[in-house]
Backbone as a printed PyTorch tensor [residue, N CA C, xyz], in Angstrom:
tensor([[[  70.4030,   39.2100, -194.6630],
         [  71.7790,   39.4230, -195.1030],
         [  71.9060,   40.8910, -195.4970]],

        [[  72.7180,   41.6280, -194.7820],
         [  72.9510,   43.0290, -195.0930],
         [  74.2000,   43.2030, -195.9360]],

        [[  74.1730,   44.2060, -196.7830],
         [  75.3230,   44.4640, -197.6370],
         [  76.5770,   44.6950, -196.7970]],

        [[  77.6510,   44.0420, -197.1750],
         [  78.9800,   44.1380, -196.5590],
         [  79.0800,   43.4440, -195.1970]],

        [[  78.0600,   42.7130, -194.7630],
         [  78.1900,   41.9670, -193.5110],
         [  78.8370,   40.6090, -193.8200]],

        [[  79.2500,   39.8430, -192.7890],
         [  79.9520,   38.5760, -193.0450],
         [  79.1700,   37.5870, -193.9220]],

        [[  77.8560,   37.5280, -193.7710],
         [  77.0420,   36.6320, -194.6120],
         [  77.1200,   37.0510, -196.0750]],

        [[  77.0450,   38.3460, -196.3160],
         [  77.1140,   38.8810, -197.6710],
         [  78.4780,   38.5730, -198.2870]],

        [[  79.5280,   38.7270, -197.4900],
         [  80.8750,   38.4280, -197.9790],
         [  81.0470,   36.9370, -198.2620]],

        [[  80.4190,   36.0980, -197.4670],
         [  80.4480,   34.6420, -197.7160],
         [  79.7470,   34.3310, -199.0440]],

        [[  78.6180,   34.9960, -199.2960],
         [  77.9110,   34.8120, -200.5670],
         [  78.7860,   35.2640, -201.7290]],

        [[  79.5260,   36.3630, -201.5440],
         [  80.4500,   36.8290, -202.5800],
         [  81.5360,   35.7860, -202.8330]],

        [[  82.1020,   35.2520, -201.7610],
         [  83.1290,   34.2180, -201.8910],
         [  82.5980,   33.0370, -202.7120]],

        [[  81.4060,   32.5960, -202.4020],
         [  80.8060,   31.4680, -203.1270],
         [  80.5460,   31.8150, -204.5900]],

        [[  80.0870,   33.0460, -204.8530],
         [  79.8280,   33.4660, -206.2330],
         [  81.1220,   33.4700, -207.0490]],

        [[  82.1990,   33.9660, -206.4650],
         [  83.4970,   33.9770, -207.1520],
         [  83.9630,   32.5550, -207.4180]],

        [[  83.9120,   31.7110, -206.4110],
         [  84.4610,   30.3640, -206.5370],
         [  83.6660,   29.4640, -207.4780]],

        [[  82.3800,   29.7000, -207.6480],
         [  81.5910,   28.8310, -208.5310],
         [  81.5750,   29.3310, -209.9780]],

        [[  81.9590,   30.5730, -210.2200],
         [  81.9510,   31.1260, -211.5680],
         [  83.2140,   30.6860, -212.2960]],

        [[  83.0540,   29.9450, -213.3500],
         [  84.2050,   29.3800, -214.0690],
         [  84.6610,   30.2250, -215.2500]],

        [[  84.0270,   31.3810, -215.4790],
         [  84.3560,   32.2180, -216.6340],
         [  85.8230,   32.6410, -216.6560]],

        [[  86.3880,   32.9310, -215.4950],
         [  87.7630,   33.4190, -215.4320],
         [  88.7080,   32.4010, -214.7930]],

        [[  88.2830,   31.1740, -214.7010],
         [  89.0690,   30.1650, -213.9990],
         [  90.5150,   30.0740, -214.4950]],

        [[  90.7230,   30.0820, -215.7940],
         [  92.0820,   29.9580, -216.3240],
         [  92.9340,   31.1730, -215.9740]],

        [[  92.3680,   32.3740, -216.1090],
         [  93.1170,   33.6080, -215.8510],
         [  93.4660,   33.7330, -214.3750]],

        [[  92.5120,   33.4640, -213.5090],
         [  92.7220,   33.7220, -212.0830],
         [  93.4710,   32.6000, -211.3600]],

        [[  93.7120,   31.4930, -212.0080],
         [  94.3150,   30.3430, -211.3150],
         [  95.7080,   30.6200, -210.7680]],

        [[  96.3680,   31.6520, -211.2640],
         [  97.7090,   31.9920, -210.7850],
         [  97.6880,   33.0020, -209.6400]],

        [[  96.5170,   33.4120, -209.2200],
         [  96.4170,   34.4090, -208.1540],
         [  96.5190,   33.7350, -206.7940]],

        [[  97.5600,   34.0950, -206.0580],
         [  97.7980,   33.6100, -204.7010],
         [  98.2170,   34.8100, -203.8620]],

        [[  97.2700,   35.3870, -203.1550],
         [  97.5800,   36.5800, -202.3840],
         [  96.5350,   36.7980, -201.2960]],

        [[  96.8770,   37.6670, -200.3940],
         [  95.9440,   38.1190, -199.3590],
         [  95.8010,   39.6230, -199.5300]],

        [[  94.5670,   40.1030, -199.4810],
         [  94.3490,   41.5390, -199.5880],
         [  93.2060,   41.9560, -198.6730]],

        [[  93.1710,   43.2490, -198.4150],
         [  92.1400,   43.8270, -197.5490],
         [  91.1700,   44.5980, -198.4280]],

        [[  89.9010,   44.4390, -198.1190],
         [  88.8890,   45.2680, -198.7570],
         [  88.1060,   45.9480, -197.6490]],

        [[  88.0470,   47.2680, -197.7180],
         [  87.4090,   48.0540, -196.6660],
         [  86.2120,   48.8270, -197.1660]],

        [[  85.0890,   48.6040, -196.5060],
         [  83.8390,   49.3120, -196.7880],
         [  83.5860,   50.2520, -195.6130]],

        [[  84.1320,   51.4410, -195.6580],
         [  84.0250,   52.3380, -194.5080],
         [  84.7840,   51.7570, -193.3290]],

        [[  84.1100,   51.5920, -192.2050],
         [  84.7370,   51.0520, -190.9940],
         [  84.8280,   49.5330, -190.9800]],

        [[  84.2020,   48.8790, -191.9280],
         [  84.1950,   47.4170, -191.9890],
         [  85.2670,   46.9480, -192.9580]],

        [[  86.1860,   46.1180, -192.4600],
         [  87.2690,   45.6210, -193.3070],
         [  87.3500,   44.1090, -193.2300]],

        [[  87.7240,   43.5250, -194.3630],
         [  87.8700,   42.0740, -194.4590],
         [  89.2390,   41.7300, -195.0330]],

        [[  89.7950,   40.6470, -194.5240],
         [  91.0050,   40.0750, -195.0940],
         [  90.5500,   38.9540, -196.0210]],

        [[  90.9440,   39.0320, -197.2800],
         [  90.5470,   38.0640, -198.2940],
         [  91.7820,   37.2620, -198.6920]],

        [[  91.7020,   35.9420, -198.5430],
         [  92.8100,   35.0570, -198.9020],
         [  92.4460,   34.2970, -200.1660]],

        [[  93.2760,   34.4700, -201.1990],
         [  93.0360,   33.8360, -202.4930],
         [  94.1790,   32.8580, -202.7730]],

        [[  93.8130,   31.6280, -203.1120],
         [  94.7970,   30.6010, -203.4620],
         [  94.3180,   29.8940, -204.7200]],

        [[  95.1890,   29.8390, -205.7100],
         [  94.8260,   29.1980, -206.9670],
         [  93.6250,   29.8480, -207.6290]],

        [[  93.4210,   31.1220, -207.3450],
         [  92.3210,   31.8580, -207.9450],
         [  91.0000,   31.7370, -207.2300]],

        [[  90.9240,   30.9000, -206.2250],
         [  89.7010,   30.7630, -205.4360],
         [  89.8620,   31.4900, -204.1070]],

        [[  88.7770,   32.0710, -203.6520],
         [  88.8130,   32.7230, -202.3490],
         [  88.6780,   31.6320, -201.2900]],

        [[  89.7520,   31.4320, -200.5340],
         [  89.7460,   30.4080, -199.4820],
         [  89.1280,   30.9120, -198.1900]],

        [[  89.3190,   32.2130, -197.9150],
         [  88.8480,   32.7370, -196.6320],
         [  88.5570,   34.2200, -196.7570]],

        [[  87.4760,   34.6190, -196.1100],
         [  87.1350,   36.0310, -195.9640],
         [  86.8830,   36.2190, -194.4790]],

        [[  87.6530,   37.0890, -193.8460],
         [  87.5460,   37.2340, -192.4000],
         [  87.4990,   38.6850, -191.9650]],

        [[  86.5660,   38.9720, -191.0720],
         [  86.5480,   40.2990, -190.4430],
         [  87.2270,   40.2340, -189.0790]],

        [[  87.7550,   39.0680, -188.7320],
         [  88.4570,   38.8550, -187.4640],
         [  89.9480,   38.6820, -187.7350]],

        [[  90.6100,   39.7560, -188.0830],
         [  92.0380,   39.6800, -188.3530],
         [  92.7520,   40.7680, -187.5730]],

        [[  94.0360,   40.5740, -187.3880],
         [  94.8190,   41.4880, -186.5690],
         [  95.9720,   42.0590, -187.3810]],

        [[  96.6880,   42.9430, -186.7760],
         [  97.8480,   43.5550, -187.4160],
         [  98.9260,   42.5170, -187.7350]],

        [[  98.8730,   41.3780, -187.0630],
         [  99.8530,   40.3220, -187.3260],
         [  99.5510,   39.5590, -188.6140]],

        [[  98.3160,   39.6360, -189.0820],
         [  97.9790,   39.0210, -190.3610],
         [  98.5860,   39.8610, -191.4770]],

        [[  99.1440,   39.2080, -192.4650],
         [  99.8000,   39.9380, -193.5460],
         [  98.8830,   40.0110, -194.7670]],

        [[  99.0950,   41.0580, -195.5500],
         [  98.3540,   41.2390, -196.7950],
         [  99.2340,   42.0120, -197.7570]],

        [[  98.9590,   41.8410, -199.0380],
         [  99.7590,   42.4890, -200.0810],
         [  99.2630,   43.8960, -200.3970]],

        [[  97.9530,   44.0310, -200.5860],
         [  97.4020,   45.3320, -200.9500],
         [  96.0380,   45.4960, -200.2920]],

        [[  95.5770,   46.7360, -200.2670],
         [  94.2770,   47.0470, -199.6730],
         [  93.5000,   47.9770, -200.5900]],

        [[  92.2080,   47.7610, -200.6450],
         [  91.2670,   48.6350, -201.3350],
         [  90.3100,   49.1470, -200.2770]],

        [[  90.4070,   50.4370, -199.9500],
         [  89.5940,   51.0110, -198.8710],
         [  88.8450,   52.2290, -199.3790]],

        [[  87.5510,   52.2370, -199.1140],
         [  86.7420,   53.3700, -199.5280],
         [  85.5220,   53.5080, -198.6470]],

        [[  84.8600,   54.6520, -198.7100],
         [  83.6360,   54.8430, -197.9320],
         [  82.5500,   53.8610, -198.3790]],

        [[  81.7550,   53.4400, -197.4370],
         [  80.6490,   52.5240, -197.7260],
         [  79.7670,   53.0650, -198.8550]],

        [[  79.4870,   54.3700, -198.8180],
         [  78.6220,   54.9820, -199.8330],
         [  79.2200,   54.8410, -201.2280]],

        [[  80.5320,   54.9030, -201.3330],
         [  81.1810,   54.7460, -202.6370],
         [  81.0330,   53.3230, -203.1530]],

        [[  81.2180,   52.3490, -202.2740],
         [  81.0480,   50.9540, -202.6750],
         [  79.5980,   50.6830, -203.0690]],

        [[  78.6490,   51.2830, -202.3700],
         [  77.2380,   51.1010, -202.7320],
         [  76.9680,   51.6200, -204.1370]],

        [[  77.5670,   52.7470, -204.4940],
         [  77.4090,   53.2790, -205.8530],
         [  78.1080,   52.3630, -206.8620]],

        [[  79.2920,   51.8760, -206.5160],
         [  80.0360,   50.9600, -207.3800],
         [  79.2080,   49.7140, -207.7060]],

        [[  78.4060,   49.2500, -206.7480],
         [  77.6560,   48.0070, -206.9110],
         [  76.3180,   48.1660, -207.6100]],

        [[  75.9520,   49.3600, -207.9480],
         [  74.7080,   49.5350, -208.6990],
         [  74.8270,   48.8570, -210.0560]],

        [[  73.7090,   48.3520, -210.6000],
         [  73.7720,   47.6920, -211.9210],
         [  74.4080,   48.5750, -212.9940]],

        [[  74.0980,   49.8590, -212.9830],
         [  74.7520,   50.8240, -213.8630],
         [  75.2800,   51.9330, -212.9490]],

        [[  76.5360,   51.8050, -212.5190],
         [  77.0970,   52.7860, -211.5840],
         [  77.1920,   54.1760, -212.2050]],

        [[  77.0730,   55.2080, -211.3730],
         [  77.2450,   56.5690, -211.8910],
         [  78.7010,   56.7980, -212.3060]],

        [[  78.9410,   57.8420, -213.1010],
         [  80.3270,   58.1480, -213.4940],
         [  81.2430,   58.2470, -212.2690]],

        [[  82.4560,   57.7880, -212.4480],
         [  83.5100,   57.7730, -211.4230],
         [  83.2980,   56.6890, -210.3640]],

        [[  82.3050,   55.8420, -210.5370],
         [  82.0720,   54.7080, -209.6290],
         [  81.9860,   53.3980, -210.4020]],

        [[  82.2750,   53.4220, -211.6960],
         [  82.1070,   52.2380, -212.5210],
         [  83.2130,   51.2040, -212.3450]],

        [[  84.3650,   51.6200, -211.8710],
         [  85.4230,   50.6480, -211.5690],
         [  86.3530,   51.2240, -210.5010]],

        [[  87.2520,   50.3740, -210.0000],
         [  88.1200,   50.8180, -208.9040],
         [  89.0860,   51.8980, -209.3510]],

        [[  89.4570,   51.9290, -210.6270],
         [  90.3890,   52.9320, -211.1080],
         [  89.7350,   54.3060, -211.1340]],

        [[  88.4860,   54.3580, -211.5340],
         [  87.7680,   55.6370, -211.5090],
         [  87.5860,   56.1120, -210.0710]],

        [[  87.2620,   55.1870, -209.1660],
         [  87.0630,   55.5560, -207.7660],
         [  88.3500,   56.0430, -207.1170]],

        [[  89.4860,   55.5300, -207.5950],
         [  90.7750,   55.8930, -207.0070],
         [  91.4330,   57.0880, -207.6980]],

        [[  90.8380,   57.5860, -208.7540],
         [  91.4320,   58.6970, -209.4930],
         [  91.6970,   59.8730, -208.5460]],

        [[  92.8520,   60.5190, -208.6600],
         [  93.1990,   61.6270, -207.7530],
         [  92.1710,   62.7600, -207.7120]],

        [[  91.4840,   63.0050, -208.8040],
         [  90.4740,   64.0610, -208.8090],
         [  89.2050,   63.6610, -208.0660]],

        [[  89.0330,   62.3630, -207.8790],
         [  87.8320,   61.8390, -207.2280],
         [  88.1640,   61.3660, -205.8100]],

        [[  89.1670,   60.5090, -205.7120],
         [  89.6980,   60.0670, -204.4280],
         [  88.7410,   59.3480, -203.4980]],

        [[  87.8410,   58.5410, -204.0400],
         [  86.8820,   57.8300, -203.1940],
         [  87.3760,   56.4410, -202.7980]],

        [[  88.5070,   56.0220, -203.3250],
         [  89.0660,   54.7100, -202.9990],
         [  90.5640,   54.8630, -202.8280]],

        [[  91.1030,   54.2490, -201.7800],
         [  92.5500,   54.2420, -201.5580],
         [  93.0950,   52.8620, -201.9070]],

        [[  94.1470,   52.8410, -202.6890],
         [  94.8740,   51.6130, -202.9870],
         [  96.1680,   51.6920, -202.2020]],

        [[  96.3700,   50.7400, -201.3110],
         [  97.5140,   50.7930, -200.4100],
         [  98.3190,   49.5060, -200.4800]],

        [[  99.5250,   49.5680, -199.9650],
         [ 100.3810,   48.3880, -199.8890],
         [ 101.1330,   48.1550, -201.1810]],

        [[ 101.3590,   46.9000, -201.4920],
         [ 102.1090,   46.5080, -202.6790],
         [ 101.1580,   46.4810, -203.8770]],

        [[ 100.9210,   47.6450, -204.4560],
         [  99.9630,   47.7180, -205.5660],
         [ 100.4800,   47.0150, -206.8240]],

        [[ 101.7440,   46.6620, -206.8450],
         [ 102.2620,   45.8810, -207.9750],
         [ 101.5040,   44.5550, -208.0750]],

        [[ 101.2150,   43.9460, -206.9420],
         [ 100.4610,   42.6880, -206.9300],
         [  99.0510,   42.9210, -207.4640]],

        [[  98.4600,   44.0420, -207.0980],
         [  97.1460,   44.3940, -207.6310],
         [  97.2070,   44.5220, -209.1510]],

        [[  98.2170,   45.2210, -209.6630],
         [  98.3690,   45.3620, -211.1110],
         [  98.5850,   44.0030, -211.7820]],

        [[  99.3420,   43.1270, -211.1460],
         [  99.6010,   41.8010, -211.7210],
         [  98.3210,   40.9840, -211.8520]],

        [[  97.3770,   41.2290, -210.9610],
         [  96.1360,   40.4510, -210.9520],
         [  94.9170,   41.3320, -211.2310]],

        [[  95.1440,   42.4160, -211.9520],
         [  94.0850,   43.3870, -212.2110],
         [  92.8210,   42.7500, -212.7880]],

        [[  92.9780,   41.9580, -213.7870],
         [  91.8000,   41.3470, -214.4230],
         [  91.0380,   40.4700, -213.4430]],

        [[  91.7410,   39.6810, -212.6790],
         [  91.0840,   38.8080, -211.7040],
         [  90.3990,   39.6030, -210.6030]],

        [[  91.0660,   40.6260, -210.0740],
         [  90.4860,   41.4250, -208.9850],
         [  89.2320,   42.1430, -209.4610]],

        [[  89.3050,   42.7850, -210.6220],
         [  88.1240,   43.5000, -211.1030],
         [  86.9890,   42.5300, -211.4110]],

        [[  87.2940,   41.3760, -211.9270],
         [  86.2820,   40.3520, -212.1820],
         [  85.6570,   39.8970, -210.8630]],

        [[  86.4750,   39.6650, -209.8390],
         [  85.9480,   39.2560, -208.5340],
         [  85.0160,   40.3270, -207.9550]],

        [[  85.4450,   41.5770, -208.0270],
         [  84.6160,   42.6540, -207.4920],
         [  83.3080,   42.7860, -208.2660]],

        [[  83.3350,   42.5510, -209.5560],
         [  82.1020,   42.5980, -210.3420],
         [  81.0960,   41.5370, -209.8900]],

        [[  81.5640,   40.4340, -209.3510],
         [  80.6370,   39.3980, -208.8620],
         [  79.7740,   39.9400, -207.7180]],

        [[  80.2520,   40.9660, -207.0200],
         [  79.4680,   41.5500, -205.9340],
         [  78.1510,   42.1250, -206.4470]],

        [[  78.1390,   42.5810, -207.6830],
         [  76.9140,   43.1640, -208.2480],
         [  75.8110,   42.1260, -208.4160]],

        [[  76.1570,   40.8570, -208.4120],
         [  75.1770,   39.7870, -208.6130],
         [  74.4790,   39.3640, -207.3150]],

        [[  74.9490,   39.8400, -206.1840],
         [  74.4560,   39.3240, -204.9050],
         [  73.0640,   39.7800, -204.5530]],

        [[  72.7780,   41.0200, -204.7730],
         [  71.4510,   41.5410, -204.4350],
         [  71.2700,   42.8900, -205.1200]],

        [[  70.0410,   43.2540, -205.3620],
         [  69.8510,   44.5750, -205.9550],
         [  70.3350,   45.6660, -204.9960]],

        [[  70.9550,   46.6650, -205.5550],
         [  71.4560,   47.7880, -204.7670],
         [  70.5740,   48.9930, -205.0940]],

        [[  70.0640,   49.6810, -204.0770],
         [  69.2250,   50.8510, -204.3710],
         [  69.9980,   51.9070, -205.1640]],

        [[  69.2870,   52.5790, -206.0500],
         [  69.9260,   53.6140, -206.8780],
         [  70.1360,   54.8860, -206.0760]]])
């Protein structure tokens, strides 16, 4: 299982769905969003706070609310157990002075579900050790 490949994303989906810590908060999240690791992008469908589908086989006809796109190297730093400065969360990565992450689309939906999205992304750190 390689980082950011479909198997890894499936493991992330399972980790999010089995973790009950944020179940009450995330239960109102119903959206589709894109997460991009360099050239690799996935469409993530969330219903009732659970990730129903993660697909790398999507087209322009598939709709999504917002996208988080950044270089693979930036995501690798983000996933370290103790990320370096400016890689500790998506807001630091997207800061205009740093610019390692692009937030696109209807970012209002992202803001509405900020706690759930950041919690979901943090589950990625549990999947496998990331080299420093």
